[in-house]
All heavy atoms as an XYZ file, in Angstrom:
766
protein
N     -16.094    -18.787     16.552
C     -16.788    -19.015     15.311
C     -15.852    -18.650     14.163
O     -15.285    -17.576     14.140
C     -18.042    -18.131     15.275
C     -18.638    -18.026     13.902
S     -20.217    -17.166     13.777
C     -19.974    -15.652     14.622
N     -15.652    -19.559     13.219
C     -14.830    -19.277     12.051
C     -15.719    -19.244     10.821
O     -16.479    -20.157     10.557
C     -13.731    -20.324     11.880
C     -12.812    -19.983     10.727
C     -11.602    -20.873     10.654
O     -11.038    -21.203     11.711
O     -11.221    -21.226      9.536
N     -15.632    -18.147     10.100
C     -16.373    -17.984      8.866
C     -15.378    -17.937      7.726
O     -14.272    -17.456      7.888
C     -17.187    -16.685      8.893
C     -18.194    -16.529     10.015
C     -18.760    -15.118     10.002
C     -19.313    -17.528      9.873
N     -15.768    -18.408      6.574
C     -14.883    -18.370      5.423
C     -15.683    -17.948      4.209
O     -16.806    -18.400      4.019
C     -14.250    -19.730      5.179
S     -13.162    -19.746      3.748
N     -15.098    -17.076      3.432
C     -15.733    -16.647      2.192
C     -14.645    -16.547      1.145
O     -13.606    -15.940      1.394
C     -16.414    -15.288      2.382
C     -17.266    -14.876      1.232
C     -18.539    -15.391      1.068
C     -16.799    -13.970      0.305
C     -19.328    -15.008      0.010
C     -17.576    -13.581     -0.753
C     -18.853    -14.099     -0.900
N     -14.840    -17.149      0.005
C     -13.828    -17.149     -1.047
C     -14.334    -16.353     -2.242
O     -15.469    -16.500     -2.665
C     -13.515    -18.572     -1.490
C     -12.348    -18.635     -2.439
C     -11.872    -20.053     -2.662
O     -11.915    -20.849     -1.716
O     -11.471    -20.333     -3.786
N     -13.469    -15.498     -2.755
C     -13.809    -14.673     -3.903
C     -13.136    -15.248     -5.131
O     -12.021    -15.721     -5.069
C     -13.314    -13.237     -3.703
C     -13.839    -12.624     -2.447
C     -13.042    -12.524     -1.329
C     -15.134    -12.168     -2.387
C     -13.523    -11.963     -0.165
C     -15.630    -11.611     -1.225
C     -14.820    -11.502     -0.112
N     -13.819    -15.191     -6.270
C     -13.228    -15.691     -7.499
C     -13.612    -14.767     -8.637
O     -14.589    -14.050     -8.543
C     -13.700    -17.127     -7.767
O     -15.098    -17.131     -7.941
N     -12.893    -14.698     -9.714
C     -11.760    -15.556    -10.027
C     -10.439    -15.032     -9.494
O      -9.394    -15.598     -9.753
C     -11.757    -15.569    -11.544
C     -12.187    -14.205    -11.918
C     -13.194    -13.813    -10.848
N     -10.466    -13.929     -8.774
C      -9.237    -13.277     -8.344
C      -8.438    -13.981     -7.281
O      -7.367    -13.536     -6.929
N      -8.947    -15.063     -6.740
C      -8.215    -15.835     -5.747
C      -8.036    -15.121     -4.414
O      -7.103    -15.415     -3.697
C      -6.841    -16.260     -6.271
C      -6.872    -17.642     -6.849
O      -7.861    -18.340     -6.744
N      -5.788    -18.032     -7.476
N      -8.910    -14.183     -4.071
C      -8.854    -13.569     -2.749
C      -9.674    -14.439     -1.811
O     -10.809    -14.783     -2.110
C      -9.419    -12.140     -2.762
C      -8.539    -11.235     -3.600
C      -9.528    -11.600     -1.344
C      -9.093     -9.844     -3.766
N      -9.079    -14.795     -0.662
C      -9.825    -15.531      0.356
C      -9.777    -14.744      1.654
O      -8.770    -14.109      1.973
C      -9.277    -16.954      0.584
O      -7.908    -16.867      0.962
C      -9.414    -17.801     -0.651
N     -10.893    -14.790      2.373
C     -10.982    -14.127      3.668
C     -11.455    -15.162      4.674
O     -12.522    -15.750      4.497
C     -11.963    -12.957      3.592
C     -11.510    -11.867      2.647
S     -12.763    -10.595      2.350
C     -12.864     -9.839      3.947
N     -10.673    -15.385      5.711
C     -11.020    -16.341      6.762
C     -11.073    -15.614      8.088
O     -10.077    -15.011      8.501
C      -9.986    -17.465      6.852
C      -9.966    -18.316      5.622
O     -10.966    -18.925      5.280
N      -8.843    -18.351      4.943
N     -12.222    -15.680      8.740
C     -12.342    -15.085     10.062
C     -11.918    -16.114     11.095
O     -12.362    -17.262     11.063
C     -13.774    -14.653     10.324
C     -13.885    -14.030     11.692
C     -15.191    -13.418     11.957
N     -15.118    -12.873     13.319
C     -16.135    -12.425     13.972
N     -17.314    -12.426     13.416
N     -15.987    -11.964     15.186
N     -11.067    -15.669     12.010
C     -10.597    -16.533     13.109
C     -10.774    -15.773     14.407
O      -9.913    -14.974     14.770
C      -9.148    -16.919     12.897
C      -8.989    -17.740     11.640
C      -7.617    -18.214     11.444
N      -7.592    -18.983     10.190
C      -6.518    -19.293      9.556
N      -5.348    -18.922     10.017
N      -6.576    -19.989      8.442
N     -11.903    -15.980     15.038
C     -12.205    -15.249     16.265
C     -12.299    -13.763     15.988
O     -13.088    -13.323     15.162
N     -11.452    -13.001     16.658
C     -11.442    -11.545     16.512
C     -10.609    -11.078     15.316
O     -10.466     -9.876     15.105
C     -10.856    -10.901     17.768
C     -11.619    -11.174     19.033
C     -10.925    -10.555     20.236
O     -10.110     -9.619     20.071
O     -11.198    -11.014     21.349
N     -10.041    -12.007     14.564
C      -9.108    -11.651     13.506
C      -9.613    -12.080     12.129
O     -10.455    -12.961     12.010
C      -7.750    -12.292     13.779
C      -7.106    -11.779     15.032
C      -7.337    -12.405     16.244
C      -6.290    -10.661     14.994
C      -6.768    -11.925     17.411
C      -5.710    -10.175     16.157
C      -5.952    -10.805     17.369
N      -9.065    -11.457     11.106
C      -9.393    -11.775      9.729
C      -8.095    -11.936      8.956
O      -7.210    -11.071      9.026
C     -10.225    -10.652      9.102
C     -10.675    -10.875      7.662
C     -11.701    -12.010      7.589
C     -11.277     -9.596      7.097
N      -7.973    -13.068      8.250
C      -6.828    -13.282      7.374
C      -7.298    -13.136      5.930
O      -8.267    -13.771      5.519
C      -6.220    -14.663      7.577
C      -5.021    -14.899      6.675
C      -4.371    -16.243      6.907
O      -5.087    -17.270      6.864
O      -3.156    -16.256      7.128
N      -6.610    -12.280      5.201
C      -6.907    -12.076      3.784
C      -5.698    -12.565      3.009
O      -4.569    -12.151      3.284
C      -7.178    -10.591      3.478
C      -8.335    -10.075      4.338
C      -7.475    -10.392      1.994
C      -8.556     -8.580      4.257
N      -5.924    -13.473      2.060
C      -4.846    -14.037      1.245
C      -5.130    -13.780     -0.224
O      -6.282    -13.815     -0.654
C      -4.728    -15.545      1.474
O      -4.513    -15.829      2.826
N      -4.053    -13.579     -0.993
C      -4.205    -13.272     -2.411
C      -2.952    -13.698     -3.157
O      -1.846    -13.393     -2.747
C      -4.424    -11.762     -2.568
C      -4.382    -11.285     -3.997
O      -4.922    -11.986     -4.867
O      -3.821    -10.213     -4.238
N      -3.137    -14.402     -4.238
C      -2.012    -14.847     -5.064
C      -1.840    -13.999     -6.324
O      -0.855    -14.119     -7.022
C      -2.201    -16.312     -5.469
C      -2.201    -17.288     -4.307
C      -0.860    -17.383     -3.607
O       0.192    -17.219     -4.264
O      -0.862    -17.597     -2.383
N      -2.826    -13.127     -6.621
C      -2.824    -12.401     -7.890
C      -2.519    -10.912     -7.779
O      -2.633    -10.189     -8.763
C      -4.186    -12.562     -8.581
C      -4.468    -13.994     -8.963
O      -3.507    -14.758     -9.152
O      -5.655    -14.354     -9.060
N      -2.181    -10.424     -6.599
C      -1.845     -9.005     -6.456
C      -3.037     -8.077     -6.381
O      -2.902     -6.882     -6.621
N      -4.205     -8.588     -6.024
C      -5.395     -7.746     -5.915
C      -5.524     -7.055     -4.561
O      -6.211     -6.049     -4.459
C      -6.658     -8.567     -6.170
C      -6.834     -8.963     -7.616
C      -8.102     -9.765     -7.792
O      -8.121    -10.959     -7.518
N      -9.153     -9.108     -8.226
N      -4.873     -7.573     -3.527
C      -4.869     -6.921     -2.226
C      -3.662     -5.986     -2.200
O      -2.526     -6.416     -2.432
C      -4.779     -7.944     -1.067
C      -4.696     -7.242      0.270
C      -5.952     -8.899     -1.113
N      -3.931     -4.700     -1.921
C      -2.850     -3.709     -1.969
C      -2.935     -2.768     -0.784
O      -4.025     -2.382     -0.369
C      -2.937     -2.914     -3.266
C      -2.742     -3.804     -4.481
C      -2.926     -3.067     -5.757
C      -2.736     -4.074     -6.900
N      -3.140     -3.566     -8.159
N      -1.771     -2.404     -0.276
C      -1.698     -1.378      0.754
C      -1.547     -0.039      0.047
O      -0.753      0.100     -0.888
C      -0.509     -1.624      1.681
C      -0.416     -0.569      2.757
C       0.681     -0.850      3.734
N       0.769      0.278      4.656
C       1.565      0.329      5.685
N       2.344     -0.702      5.951
N       1.604      1.380      6.462
N      -2.315      0.939      0.501
C      -2.245      2.279     -0.068
C      -1.230      3.070      0.741
O      -1.377      3.227      1.958
C      -3.625      2.975     -0.019
C      -3.543      4.366     -0.616
C      -4.679      2.131     -0.734
N      -0.175      3.547      0.070
C       0.870      4.320      0.731
C       0.839      5.732      0.157
O       1.069      5.932     -1.034
C       2.264      3.680      0.515
C       3.341      4.498      1.209
C       2.269      2.244      1.015
N       0.516      6.686      1.008
C       0.438      8.086      0.588
C       1.605      8.850      1.191
O       1.963      8.650      2.337
C      -0.872      8.716      1.043
C      -2.095      8.010      0.504
C      -3.377      8.672      1.021
N      -4.540      7.842      0.794
C      -5.217      7.766     -0.335
N      -4.821      8.485     -1.375
N      -6.269      6.986     -0.443
N       2.151      9.750      0.404
C       3.243     10.566      0.910
C       3.789     11.499     -0.157
O       3.920     11.110     -1.310
N       4.067     12.727      0.244
C       4.659     13.688     -0.677
C       3.795     13.982     -1.895
O       4.317     14.257     -2.969
N       2.484     13.869     -1.738
C       1.595     14.133     -2.857
C       1.401     12.954     -3.796
O       0.614     13.025     -4.727
N       2.122     11.878     -3.578
C       2.007     10.681     -4.418
C       1.271      9.578     -3.668
O       1.259      9.537     -2.445
C       3.388     10.158     -4.814
C       4.149     11.120     -5.708
O       3.496     11.834     -6.479
O       5.391     11.142     -5.620
N       0.672      8.685     -4.428
C       0.019      7.509     -3.864
C       0.570      6.273     -4.563
O       0.595      6.217     -5.789
C      -1.511      7.564     -4.064
O      -2.005      8.740     -3.426
C      -2.182      6.353     -3.455
N       1.025      5.311     -3.772
C       1.531      4.049     -4.319
C       0.658      2.915     -3.799
O       0.174      2.956     -2.668
C       2.974      3.828     -3.892
N       0.436      1.908     -4.640
C      -0.287      0.704     -4.249
C       0.707     -0.441     -4.190
O       1.278     -0.828     -5.207
C      -1.410      0.397     -5.247
C      -2.507      1.452     -5.368
C      -3.495      1.059     -6.464
C      -3.237      1.643     -4.058
N       0.915     -0.974     -2.994
C       1.897     -2.029     -2.770
C       1.156     -3.368     -2.638
O       0.360     -3.542     -1.710
C       2.726     -1.748     -1.500
C       3.738     -2.848     -1.259
C       3.391     -0.381     -1.582
N       1.397     -4.324     -3.554
C       0.725     -5.630     -3.461
C       1.076     -6.356     -2.167
O       2.214     -6.321     -1.703
C       1.264     -6.396     -4.672
C       1.769     -5.356     -5.604
C       2.250     -4.226     -4.730
N       0.077     -7.009     -1.583
C       0.225     -7.747     -0.331
C      -0.276     -9.168     -0.568
O      -1.377     -9.361     -1.069
C      -0.605     -7.080      0.795
C      -0.524     -7.885      2.073
C      -0.159     -5.652      1.019
N       0.524    -10.158     -0.208
C       0.142    -11.553     -0.406
C      -0.764    -12.059      0.713
O      -1.731    -12.762      0.466
C       1.392    -12.426     -0.511
C       1.111    -13.852     -0.887
C       2.398    -14.609     -1.144
C       2.123    -16.018     -1.589
N       3.344    -16.731     -1.936
N      -0.437    -11.724      1.972
C      -1.235    -12.135      3.130
C      -1.336    -10.967      4.097
O      -0.392    -10.211      4.281
C      -0.605    -13.323      3.842
C      -0.682    -14.609      3.049
C      -0.317    -15.790      3.929
C      -0.369    -17.063      3.146
N      -1.669    -17.686      3.169
N      -2.510    -10.869      4.714
C      -2.779     -9.795      5.663
C      -3.564    -10.398      6.816
O      -4.539    -11.125      6.597
C      -3.590     -8.712      4.946
C      -3.993     -7.472      5.709
C      -2.768     -6.693      6.150
C      -4.856     -6.593      4.803
N      -3.148    -10.124      8.045
C      -3.818    -10.640      9.234
C      -4.131     -9.445     10.113
O      -3.216     -8.781     10.614
C      -2.901    -11.644      9.954
C      -3.597    -12.460     10.998
C      -4.439    -13.497     10.634
C      -3.400    -12.213     12.343
C      -5.083    -14.275     11.596
C      -4.031    -12.982     13.311
C      -4.870    -14.015     12.935
N      -5.420     -9.132     10.275
C      -5.808     -7.933     11.005
C      -6.812     -8.260     12.097
O      -7.555     -9.238     12.008
C      -6.422     -6.873     10.060
C      -7.649     -7.423      9.330
C      -5.396     -6.348      9.087
C      -8.417     -6.402      8.529
N      -6.837     -7.422     13.116
C      -7.847     -7.533     14.165
C      -9.080     -6.784     13.665
O      -8.999     -5.626     13.265
C      -7.330     -6.925     15.470
C      -8.205     -7.191     16.638
C      -7.531     -6.764     17.933
C      -8.390     -7.189     19.098
N      -7.743     -6.851     20.365
N     -10.221     -7.457     13.640
C     -11.429     -6.872     13.083
C     -11.845     -5.584     13.788
O     -12.354     -4.661     13.155
C     -12.577     -7.884     13.100
C     -12.458     -8.961     12.027
C     -13.408    -10.112     12.312
C     -12.727     -8.381     10.657
N     -11.592     -5.487     15.090
C     -11.959     -4.259     15.808
C     -11.078     -3.076     15.414
O     -11.409     -1.932     15.726
C     -11.905     -4.483     17.320
O     -10.591     -4.791     17.730
N      -9.967     -3.318     14.708
C      -9.109     -2.236     14.222
C      -9.606     -1.628     12.915
O      -9.114     -0.592     12.492
C      -7.670     -2.724     14.016
C      -6.943     -2.959     15.324
O      -7.420     -2.478     16.373
O      -5.893     -3.629     15.296
N     -10.581     -2.276     12.266
C     -11.128     -1.739     11.013
C     -12.115     -0.643     11.379
O     -13.076     -0.868     12.104
C     -11.834     -2.838     10.185
C     -12.441     -2.247      8.919
C     -10.856     -3.957      9.844
N     -11.845      0.584     10.900
C     -12.740      1.693     11.249
C     -13.623      2.122     10.090
O     -14.601      2.830     10.298
C     -11.964      2.865     11.835
S     -10.689      3.536     10.799
N     -13.305      1.701      8.854
C     -14.201      1.996      7.735
C     -14.002      0.993      6.616
O     -12.903      0.476      6.411
C     -13.983      3.422      7.209
O     -12.743      3.525      6.544
N     -15.101      0.717      5.907
C     -15.085     -0.133      4.720
C     -15.884      0.614      3.664
O     -16.984      1.098      3.948
C     -15.722     -1.518      4.978
C     -15.684     -2.366      3.719
C     -15.040     -2.227      6.127
N     -15.339      0.731      2.456
C     -16.019      1.491      1.403
C     -16.051      0.695      0.102
O     -15.073      0.041     -0.263
C     -15.301      2.814      1.172
N     -17.172      0.781     -0.583
C     -17.348      0.195     -1.909
C     -17.233      1.339     -2.901
O     -18.028      2.282     -2.863
C     -18.726     -0.468     -2.001
C     -19.152     -1.034     -3.341
C     -18.214     -2.139     -3.790
C     -20.580     -1.543     -3.257
N     -16.231      1.298     -3.766
C     -16.033      2.387     -4.721
C     -17.168      2.414     -5.740
O     -17.652      1.370     -6.175
C     -14.687      2.245     -5.423
C     -13.513      2.547     -4.489
C     -12.195      2.339     -5.178
C     -11.669      3.617     -5.723
N     -10.304      3.439     -6.290
N     -17.578      3.615     -6.123
C     -18.724      3.797     -7.011
C     -18.395      3.456     -8.462
O     -19.198      2.852     -9.154
C     -19.243      5.227     -6.927
N     -17.230      3.824     -8.937
C     -16.942      3.691    -10.364
C     -15.934      2.601    -10.701
O     -15.627      2.389    -11.857
C     -16.479      5.031    -10.918
C     -17.575      6.083    -10.807
C     -17.243      7.358    -11.531
O     -16.286      7.365    -12.329
O     -17.956      8.339    -11.297
N     -15.412      1.942     -9.684
C     -14.468      0.855     -9.906
C     -14.917     -0.340     -9.079
O     -15.633     -0.197     -8.105
C     -13.050      1.282     -9.507
C     -12.516      2.422    -10.345
C     -11.148      2.890     -9.879
O     -10.351      2.044     -9.458
O     -10.915      4.092     -9.923
N     -14.472     -1.501     -9.456
C     -14.858     -2.722     -8.761
C     -13.876     -3.000     -7.619
O     -13.181     -4.012     -7.610
C     -14.890     -3.879     -9.764
O     -15.432     -5.020     -9.155
N     -13.832     -2.064     -6.661
C     -12.879     -2.126     -5.555
C     -13.598     -1.955     -4.222
O     -14.612     -1.279     -4.137
C     -11.846     -1.008     -5.656
C     -10.977     -1.070     -6.891
O     -10.951     -2.121     -7.560
O     -10.311     -0.065     -7.195
N     -13.012     -2.554     -3.192
C     -13.432     -2.333     -1.814
C     -12.215     -1.817     -1.063
O     -11.135     -2.394     -1.152
C     -13.959     -3.636     -1.163
C     -14.201     -3.443      0.323
C     -15.220     -4.109     -1.867
N     -12.394     -0.713     -0.344
C     -11.302     -0.130      0.436
C     -11.635     -0.244      1.917
O     -12.800     -0.194      2.287
C     -11.100      1.333      0.058
C     -10.715      1.519     -1.390
S     -10.231      3.209     -1.753
C      -8.623      3.253     -0.965
N     -10.593     -0.403      2.745
C     -10.819     -0.363      4.182
C      -9.647      0.310      4.867
O      -8.526      0.328      4.364
C     -11.114     -1.748      4.772
C     -10.022     -2.767      4.649
C      -9.150     -3.000      5.695
C      -9.899     -3.530      3.499
C      -8.159     -3.964      5.600
C      -8.914     -4.494      3.392
C      -8.038     -4.712      4.436
N      -9.964      0.933      6.005
C      -8.989      1.701      6.765
C      -8.909      1.139      8.176
O      -9.937      0.825      8.779
C      -9.403      3.184      6.831
O      -9.628      3.655      5.511
C      -8.329      4.028      7.495
N      -7.686      1.039      8.692
C      -7.471      0.596     10.065
C      -7.365      1.806     10.985
O      -7.121      2.930     10.529
C      -6.199     -0.243     10.149
C      -6.149     -1.481      9.253
C      -4.825     -2.211      9.432
C      -7.318     -2.407      9.532
N      -7.524      1.588     12.276
C      -7.462      2.679     13.251
C      -6.147      3.449     13.192
O      -6.116      4.639     13.476
C      -7.685      2.148     14.666
C      -9.121      1.831     14.957
C      -9.352      1.448     16.401
O      -8.380      1.319     17.182
O     -10.522      1.273     16.758
N      -5.062      2.799     12.813
C      -3.767      3.475     12.752
C      -3.588      4.298     11.470
O      -2.530      4.861     11.227
C      -2.616      2.478     12.907
C      -2.542      1.465     11.789
O      -3.302      1.515     10.825
N      -1.630      0.515     11.930
N      -4.638      4.346     10.624
C      -4.607      5.153      9.413
C      -4.163      4.422      8.161
O      -4.215      4.974      7.066
N      -3.737      3.180      8.290
C      -3.291      2.410      7.132
C      -4.505      2.015      6.297
O      -5.522      1.571      6.833
C      -2.489      1.163      7.567
C      -2.146      0.278      6.378
C      -1.230      1.581      8.302
N      -4.391      2.197      4.977
C      -5.481      1.867      4.060
C      -5.091      0.675      3.189
O      -3.937      0.537      2.796
C      -5.780      3.036      3.129
C      -6.278      4.280      3.805
C      -6.395      5.408      2.805
O      -7.451      5.495      2.136
O      -5.435      6.187      2.681
N      -6.097     -0.134      2.863
C      -5.920     -1.258      1.945
C      -7.026     -1.216      0.911
O      -8.122     -0.706      1.172
C      -5.978     -2.598      2.688
C      -4.798     -2.827      3.590
C      -4.837     -2.449      4.926
C      -3.630     -3.414      3.110
C      -3.752     -2.647      5.755
C      -2.540     -3.615      3.940
C      -2.606     -3.227      5.256
O      -1.526     -3.426      6.070
N      -6.753     -1.769     -0.265
C      -7.754     -1.867     -1.309
C      -7.770     -3.292     -1.852
O      -6.722     -3.902     -2.046
C      -7.520     -0.830     -2.443
C      -6.195     -1.036     -3.134
C      -8.650     -0.862     -3.461
N      -8.968     -3.840     -2.009
C      -9.167     -5.110     -2.699
C      -9.550     -4.695     -4.111
O     -10.655     -4.214     -4.357
C     -10.267     -5.932     -2.025
C     -10.097     -6.162     -0.518
C     -11.267     -6.958      0.036
C      -8.791     -6.851     -0.223
N      -8.614     -4.826     -5.021
C      -8.649     -4.185     -6.337
C      -9.155     -5.103     -7.434
O      -8.768     -6.254     -7.517
C      -7.226     -3.707     -6.634
C      -7.109     -2.895     -7.877
O      -6.593     -3.391     -8.858
N      -7.556     -1.666     -7.845
N     -10.015     -4.574     -8.307
C     -10.449     -5.302     -9.493
C     -11.248     -6.556     -9.204
O     -11.056     -7.579     -9.852
N     -12.179     -6.478     -8.270
C     -12.983     -7.640     -7.880
C     -14.060     -7.942     -8.909
O     -14.619     -7.033     -9.528
C     -13.641     -7.379     -6.524
C     -12.683     -7.121     -5.364
C     -13.444     -6.589     -4.168
C     -11.938     -8.384     -5.010
N     -14.360     -9.210     -9.077
C     -15.442     -9.597     -9.979
C     -16.799     -9.191     -9.404
O     -17.681     -8.724    -10.131
C     -15.424    -11.102    -10.233
C     -16.497    -11.531    -11.215
C     -16.397    -12.988    -11.557
O     -15.405    -13.388    -12.190
O     -17.315    -13.732    -11.174
N     -16.974     -9.364     -8.091
C     -18.234     -8.994     -7.441
C     -17.920     -8.171     -6.191
O     -17.915     -8.687     -5.075
C     -19.030    -10.249     -7.105
C     -20.453     -9.929     -6.673
O     -20.754     -8.745     -6.405
O     -21.264    -10.869     -6.606
N     -17.662     -6.896     -6.401
C     -17.288     -6.008     -5.299
C     -18.417     -5.862     -4.279
O     -18.159     -5.740     -3.085
C     -16.873     -4.644     -5.839
N     -19.673     -5.893     -4.723
C     -20.815     -5.757     -3.803
C     -20.851     -6.924     -2.813
O     -21.043     -6.726     -1.620
C     -22.128     -5.692     -4.580
C     -22.234     -4.463     -5.443
C     -23.312     -3.508     -5.000
O     -24.025     -3.791     -4.025
O     -23.427     -2.470     -5.650
N     -20.660     -8.142     -3.304
C     -20.660     -9.315     -2.429
C     -19.463     -9.285     -1.482
O     -19.578     -9.655     -0.313
C     -20.648    -10.603     -3.248
N     -18.324     -8.836     -1.979
C     -17.123     -8.719     -1.154
C     -17.355     -7.722     -0.023
O     -17.055     -7.994      1.137
C     -15.917     -8.282     -2.004
O     -15.741     -9.211     -3.066
C     -14.651     -8.214     -1.168
N     -17.905     -6.565     -0.362
C     -18.211     -5.544      0.634
C     -19.173     -6.110      1.689
O     -18.933     -5.977      2.892
C     -18.818     -4.319     -0.054
C     -19.384     -3.304      0.914
C     -18.551     -2.356      1.500
C     -20.725     -3.316      1.257
C     -19.058     -1.436      2.404
C     -21.246     -2.406      2.153
C     -20.412     -1.461      2.725
O     -20.916     -0.563      3.621
N     -20.256     -6.740      1.232
C     -21.256     -7.286      2.160
C     -20.658     -8.320      3.104
O     -20.938     -8.320      4.305
C     -22.415     -7.914      1.381
O     -23.098     -6.933      0.656
N     -19.805     -9.202      2.575
C     -19.199    -10.234      3.415
C     -18.220     -9.615      4.404
O     -18.170    -10.014      5.565
C     -18.495    -11.282      2.568
C     -18.003    -12.461      3.370
C     -19.124    -13.218      4.063
O     -20.140    -13.517      3.458
N     -18.950    -13.518      5.327
N     -17.454     -8.620      3.972
C     -16.499     -7.951      4.861
C     -17.247     -7.302      6.026
O     -16.879     -7.466      7.189
C     -15.712     -6.898      4.079
C     -14.403     -6.523      4.690
C     -13.290     -6.350      3.906
C     -14.259     -6.297      6.047
C     -12.069     -5.987      4.439
C     -13.051     -5.926      6.613
C     -11.953     -5.770      5.790
N     -18.330     -6.588      5.722
C     -19.136     -5.946      6.765
C     -19.723     -7.005      7.690
O     -19.778     -6.810      8.903
C     -20.222     -5.053      6.122
C     -21.221     -4.574      7.176
C     -19.580     -3.872      5.415
N     -20.151     -8.131      7.139
C     -20.696     -9.217      7.957
C     -19.642     -9.756      8.935
O     -19.950    -10.033     10.090
C     -21.222    -10.347      7.075
C     -21.863    -11.484      7.824
C     -23.125    -11.085      8.561
O     -23.839    -10.188      8.094
O     -23.389    -11.682      9.633
N     -18.411     -9.913      8.475
C     -17.330    -10.365      9.351
C     -17.162     -9.399     10.522
O     -16.978     -9.811     11.666
C     -15.997    -10.447      8.590
C     -15.838    -11.661      7.737
C     -15.244    -11.554      6.486
C     -16.242    -12.912      8.142
C     -15.072    -12.660      5.680
C     -16.067    -14.041      7.346
C     -15.483    -13.897      6.106
N     -17.210     -8.106     10.241
C     -17.007     -7.099     11.280
C     -18.180     -7.093     12.265
O     -17.992     -7.019     13.474
C     -16.823     -5.696     10.653
C     -15.522     -5.658      9.847
C     -16.826     -4.611     11.725
C     -15.390     -4.451      8.962
N     -19.405     -7.187     11.738
C     -20.598     -7.075     12.570
C     -20.932     -8.347     13.346
O     -21.647     -8.291     14.345
C     -21.787     -6.694     11.687
N     -20.429     -9.499     12.916
C     -20.775    -10.785     13.546
C     -20.065    -10.946     14.889
O     -18.909    -11.314     14.943
C     -20.410    -11.938     12.609
N     -20.745    -10.634     15.927
C     -20.223    -10.863     17.289
C     -21.301    -10.872     18.287
O     -22.214    -10.288     18.423
C     -19.151     -9.860     17.673
C     -17.757    -10.328     17.309
O     -17.528    -11.536     17.197
O     -16.903     -9.464     17.114
């Protein structure tokens, strides 16, 4: 089953392909969170292909229009500055739960 959900105006697209999810972004809204030495850096990511079973948490930030998710290996990503973060969060959770 392939599901597709497109976010706008930020140009983030999420396509589910079986057990995997591809996230694409042309505007720098998808970022990897890199922590180290007391500092945090956000590295823009153009394309991301992840196994849905590797996602261990998804969070909707309270005061910013962001959705964060963490993989089992500890790597964090943020979908930054979304127009509709609630819909993005709901669709992401739906992708994970749909099986």
